[in-house]
N, CA, C and O atoms as a GROMACS GRO file, in nm:
protein
  256
    1UNK      N    1  -1.643   0.233  -0.625
    1UNK     CA    2  -1.499   0.220  -0.612
    1UNK      C    3  -1.447   0.330  -0.520
    1UNK      O    4  -1.496   0.443  -0.521
    2UNK      N    5  -1.346   0.294  -0.442
    2UNK     CA    6  -1.287   0.389  -0.349
    2UNK      C    7  -1.136   0.392  -0.368
    2UNK      O    8  -1.074   0.294  -0.410
    3UNK      N    9  -1.078   0.507  -0.336
    3UNK     CA   10  -0.933   0.520  -0.339
    3UNK      C   11  -0.881   0.519  -0.196
    3UNK      O   12  -0.928   0.595  -0.112
    4UNK      N   13  -0.785   0.432  -0.170
    4UNK     CA   14  -0.727   0.420  -0.037
    4UNK      C   15  -0.576   0.432  -0.045
    4UNK      O   16  -0.514   0.400  -0.146
    5UNK      N   17  -0.517   0.480   0.064
    5UNK     CA   18  -0.372   0.484   0.075
    5UNK      C   19  -0.328   0.365   0.160
    5UNK      O   20  -0.378   0.345   0.271
    6UNK      N   21  -0.236   0.288   0.106
    6UNK     CA   22  -0.183   0.170   0.172
    6UNK      C   23  -0.033   0.191   0.189
    6UNK      O   24   0.033   0.239   0.097
    7UNK      N   25   0.020   0.157   0.305
    7UNK     CA   26   0.162   0.177   0.334
    7UNK      C   27   0.229   0.042   0.353
    7UNK      O   28   0.173  -0.049   0.414
    8UNK      N   29   0.351   0.030   0.299
    8UNK     CA   30   0.425  -0.095   0.309
    8UNK      C   31   0.574  -0.066   0.317
    8UNK      O   32   0.622   0.037   0.271
    9UNK      N   33   0.646  -0.160   0.377
    9UNK     CA   34   0.792  -0.149   0.382
    9UNK      C   35   0.853  -0.199   0.251
    9UNK      O   36   0.972  -0.179   0.227
   10UNK      N   37   0.774  -0.263   0.168
   10UNK     CA   38   0.820  -0.321   0.042
   10UNK      C   39   0.796  -0.222  -0.072
   10UNK      O   40   0.685  -0.171  -0.088
   11UNK      N   41   0.901  -0.198  -0.150
   11UNK     CA   42   0.886  -0.116  -0.270
   11UNK      C   43   0.878  -0.210  -0.390
   11UNK      O   44   0.975  -0.276  -0.425
   12UNK      N   45   0.762  -0.214  -0.451
   12UNK     CA   46   0.738  -0.304  -0.564
   12UNK      C   47   0.727  -0.221  -0.691
   12UNK      O   48   0.625  -0.156  -0.715
   13UNK      N   49   0.832  -0.223  -0.772
   13UNK     CA   50   0.834  -0.148  -0.898
   13UNK      C   51   0.739  -0.208  -1.001
   13UNK      O   52   0.697  -0.139  -1.094
   14UNK      N   53   0.706  -0.335  -0.986
   14UNK     CA   54   0.622  -0.404  -1.084
   14UNK      C   55   0.479  -0.426  -1.036
   14UNK      O   56   0.410  -0.515  -1.085
   15UNK      N   57   0.435  -0.346  -0.941
   15UNK     CA   58   0.302  -0.366  -0.882
   15UNK      C   59   0.191  -0.350  -0.986
   15UNK      O   60   0.086  -0.414  -0.975
   16UNK      N   61   0.213  -0.266  -1.086
   16UNK     CA   62   0.109  -0.246  -1.187
   16UNK      C   63   0.089  -0.370  -1.276
   16UNK      O   64  -0.016  -0.388  -1.336
   17UNK      N   65   0.191  -0.455  -1.283
   17UNK     CA   66   0.181  -0.577  -1.364
   17UNK      C   67   0.112  -0.690  -1.290
   17UNK      O   68   0.047  -0.774  -1.351
   18UNK      N   69   0.124  -0.692  -1.156
   18UNK     CA   70   0.067  -0.801  -1.076
   18UNK      C   71   0.018  -0.744  -0.943
   18UNK      O   72   0.075  -0.772  -0.838
   19UNK      N   73  -0.087  -0.667  -0.947
   19UNK     CA   74  -0.137  -0.598  -0.828
   19UNK      C   75  -0.179  -0.695  -0.718
   19UNK      O   76  -0.138  -0.678  -0.603
   20UNK      N   77  -0.259  -0.794  -0.751
   20UNK     CA   78  -0.308  -0.886  -0.648
   20UNK      C   79  -0.199  -0.977  -0.591
   20UNK      O   80  -0.208  -1.019  -0.476
   21UNK      N   81  -0.096  -1.007  -0.670
   21UNK     CA   82   0.011  -1.094  -0.624
   21UNK      C   83   0.133  -1.020  -0.573
   21UNK      O   84   0.238  -1.080  -0.550
   22UNK      N   85   0.121  -0.890  -0.555
   22UNK     CA   86   0.235  -0.808  -0.512
   22UNK      C   87   0.279  -0.844  -0.370
   22UNK      O   88   0.196  -0.877  -0.286
   23UNK      N   89   0.410  -0.838  -0.344
   23UNK     CA   90   0.459  -0.866  -0.208
   23UNK      C   91   0.424  -0.758  -0.106
   23UNK      O   92   0.446  -0.779   0.013
   24UNK      N   93   0.370  -0.644  -0.148
   24UNK     CA   94   0.334  -0.541  -0.050
   24UNK      C   95   0.225  -0.587   0.044
   24UNK      O   96   0.217  -0.538   0.157
   25UNK      N   97   0.141  -0.679   0.000
   25UNK     CA   98   0.027  -0.723   0.081
   25UNK      C   99   0.068  -0.806   0.202
   25UNK      O  100  -0.012  -0.821   0.295
   26UNK      N  101   0.189  -0.860   0.203
   26UNK     CA  102   0.234  -0.940   0.317
   26UNK      C  103   0.263  -0.853   0.439
   26UNK      O  104   0.254  -0.900   0.552
   27UNK      N  105   0.298  -0.727   0.415
   27UNK     CA  106   0.331  -0.636   0.525
   27UNK      C  107   0.281  -0.496   0.489
   27UNK      O  108   0.360  -0.407   0.461
   28UNK      N  109   0.150  -0.479   0.492
   28UNK     CA  110   0.096  -0.348   0.457
   28UNK      C  111   0.006  -0.296   0.569
   28UNK      O  112  -0.047  -0.371   0.651
   29UNK      N  113  -0.010  -0.165   0.568
   29UNK     CA  114  -0.091  -0.098   0.670
   29UNK      C  115  -0.183   0.003   0.604
   29UNK      O  116  -0.148   0.064   0.503
   30UNK      N  117  -0.299   0.020   0.660
   30UNK     CA  118  -0.391   0.126   0.618
   30UNK      C  119  -0.350   0.254   0.690
   30UNK      O  120  -0.287   0.248   0.795
   31UNK      N  121  -0.384   0.367   0.634
   31UNK     CA  122  -0.345   0.494   0.696
   31UNK      C  123  -0.399   0.508   0.839
   31UNK      O  124  -0.338   0.576   0.921
   32UNK      N  125  -0.512   0.445   0.868
   32UNK     CA  126  -0.567   0.450   1.005
   32UNK      C  127  -0.480   0.374   1.106
   32UNK      O  128  -0.487   0.400   1.226
   33UNK      N  129  -0.398   0.281   1.056
   33UNK     CA  130  -0.314   0.199   1.143
   33UNK      C  131  -0.178   0.260   1.173
   33UNK      O  132  -0.103   0.208   1.256
   34UNK      N  133  -0.145   0.371   1.107
   34UNK     CA  134  -0.014   0.433   1.128
   34UNK      C  135  -0.010   0.507   1.261
   34UNK      O  136  -0.085   0.602   1.283
   35UNK      N  137   0.076   0.462   1.347
   35UNK     CA  138   0.096   0.529   1.476
   35UNK      C  139   0.237   0.586   1.478
   35UNK      O  140   0.318   0.556   1.391
   36UNK      N  141   0.266   0.666   1.577
   36UNK     CA  142   0.400   0.723   1.586
   36UNK      C  143   0.505   0.614   1.609
   36UNK      O  144   0.618   0.627   1.561
   37UNK      N  145   0.469   0.508   1.681
   37UNK     CA  146   0.563   0.398   1.702
   37UNK      C  147   0.596   0.328   1.571
   37UNK      O  148   0.712   0.295   1.546
   38UNK      N  149   0.497   0.305   1.488
   38UNK     CA  150   0.519   0.239   1.359
   38UNK      C  151   0.602   0.328   1.267
   38UNK      O  152   0.690   0.280   1.196
   39UNK      N  153   0.575   0.458   1.269
   39UNK     CA  154   0.653   0.550   1.187
   39UNK      C  155   0.798   0.556   1.231
   39UNK      O  156   0.887   0.571   1.147
   40UNK      N  157   0.823   0.543   1.362
   40UNK     CA  158   0.961   0.540   1.411
   40UNK      C  159   1.029   0.409   1.375
   40UNK      O  160   1.147   0.408   1.339
   41UNK      N  161   0.955   0.299   1.385
   41UNK     CA  162   1.012   0.168   1.355
   41UNK      C  163   1.041   0.150   1.206
   41UNK      O  164   1.140   0.089   1.168
   42UNK      N  165   0.952   0.205   1.122
   42UNK     CA  166   0.967   0.195   0.977
   42UNK      C  167   0.966   0.336   0.916
   42UNK      O  168   0.862   0.380   0.866
   43UNK      N  169   1.078   0.406   0.920
   43UNK     CA  170   1.079   0.545   0.870
   43UNK      C  171   1.068   0.556   0.718
   43UNK      O  172   1.040   0.664   0.667
   44UNK      N  173   1.090   0.447   0.646
   44UNK     CA  174   1.087   0.452   0.499
   44UNK      C  175   0.969   0.377   0.440
   44UNK      O  176   0.986   0.296   0.350
   45UNK      N  177   0.850   0.403   0.490
   45UNK     CA  178   0.731   0.338   0.436
   45UNK      C  179   0.700   0.394   0.298
   45UNK      O  180   0.715   0.513   0.272
   46UNK      N  181   0.656   0.306   0.210
   46UNK     CA  182   0.616   0.343   0.075
   46UNK      C  183   0.464   0.361   0.076
   46UNK      O  184   0.392   0.275   0.126
   47UNK      N  185   0.417   0.472   0.019
   47UNK     CA  186   0.273   0.500   0.014
   47UNK      C  187   0.221   0.464  -0.125
   47UNK      O  188   0.270   0.515  -0.226
   48UNK      N  189   0.122   0.376  -0.129
   48UNK     CA  190   0.057   0.336  -0.252
   48UNK      C  191  -0.086   0.387  -0.250
   48UNK      O  192  -0.161   0.357  -0.157
   49UNK      N  193  -0.125   0.463  -0.351
   49UNK     CA  194  -0.265   0.503  -0.366
   49UNK      C  195  -0.329   0.402  -0.460
   49UNK      O  196  -0.290   0.390  -0.576
   50UNK      N  197  -0.426   0.330  -0.409
   50UNK     CA  198  -0.484   0.218  -0.483
   50UNK      C  199  -0.636   0.233  -0.488
   50UNK      O  200  -0.700   0.269  -0.389
   51UNK      N  201  -0.691   0.204  -0.605
   51UNK     CA  202  -0.835   0.205  -0.622
   51UNK      C  203  -0.887   0.065  -0.594
   51UNK      O  204  -0.837  -0.033  -0.649
   52UNK      N  205  -0.988   0.056  -0.508
   52UNK     CA  206  -1.048  -0.072  -0.468
   52UNK      C  207  -1.192  -0.081  -0.516
   52UNK      O  208  -1.265   0.018  -0.517
   53UNK      N  209  -1.232  -0.201  -0.555
   53UNK     CA  210  -1.372  -0.234  -0.582
   53UNK      C  211  -1.413  -0.326  -0.468
   53UNK      O  212  -1.392  -0.447  -0.475
   54UNK      N  213  -1.471  -0.269  -0.365
   54UNK     CA  214  -1.498  -0.344  -0.243
   54UNK      C  215  -1.366  -0.372  -0.173
   54UNK      O  216  -1.296  -0.279  -0.134
   55UNK      N  217  -1.331  -0.500  -0.157
   55UNK     CA  218  -1.204  -0.538  -0.096
   55UNK      C  219  -1.099  -0.575  -0.199
   55UNK      O  220  -0.985  -0.608  -0.164
   56UNK      N  221  -1.135  -0.572  -0.325
   56UNK     CA  222  -1.043  -0.613  -0.432
   56UNK      C  223  -0.968  -0.494  -0.490
   56UNK      O  224  -1.032  -0.400  -0.538
   57UNK      N  225  -0.834  -0.495  -0.485
   57UNK     CA  226  -0.757  -0.387  -0.547
   57UNK      C  227  -0.764  -0.400  -0.699
   57UNK      O  228  -0.743  -0.508  -0.753
   58UNK      N  229  -0.792  -0.288  -0.768
   58UNK     CA  230  -0.808  -0.294  -0.913
   58UNK      C  231  -0.710  -0.206  -0.989
   58UNK      O  232  -0.682  -0.234  -1.106
   59UNK      N  233  -0.655  -0.100  -0.926
   59UNK     CA  234  -0.567  -0.010  -1.000
   59UNK      C  235  -0.475   0.066  -0.904
   59UNK      O  236  -0.519   0.112  -0.799
   60UNK      N  237  -0.348   0.078  -0.942
   60UNK     CA  238  -0.253   0.160  -0.867
   60UNK      C  239  -0.255   0.299  -0.929
   60UNK      O  240  -0.235   0.314  -1.050
   61UNK      N  241  -0.279   0.400  -0.847
   61UNK     CA  242  -0.286   0.536  -0.897
   61UNK      C  243  -0.154   0.611  -0.879
   61UNK      O  244  -0.109   0.680  -0.971
   62UNK      N  245  -0.092   0.598  -0.761
   62UNK     CA  246   0.034   0.668  -0.733
   62UNK      C  247   0.119   0.585  -0.638
   62UNK      O  248   0.069   0.505  -0.560
   63UNK      N  249   0.250   0.608  -0.647
   63UNK     CA  250   0.345   0.548  -0.554
   63UNK      C  251   0.435   0.661  -0.505
   63UNK      O  252   0.496   0.732  -0.585
   64UNK      N  253   0.444   0.676  -0.372
   64UNK     CA  254   0.529   0.780  -0.312
   64UNK      C  255   0.628   0.718  -0.217
   64UNK      O  256   0.709   0.788  -0.156
   0.00000   0.00000   0.00000
């Protein structure tokens, strides 16, 4: 299992109840994909620390 930071413009307060069906996945970015242009375009990105089992998200650890 690995912990990854995922960024999204969507703030999902109920992500812990429905992680796989969360709306954050429709518009999310990995930390490697964050460029200065994206940070300027979306200044209020929400950071989700998520534990993955392979490609499957299994647990939300933190929301910033």
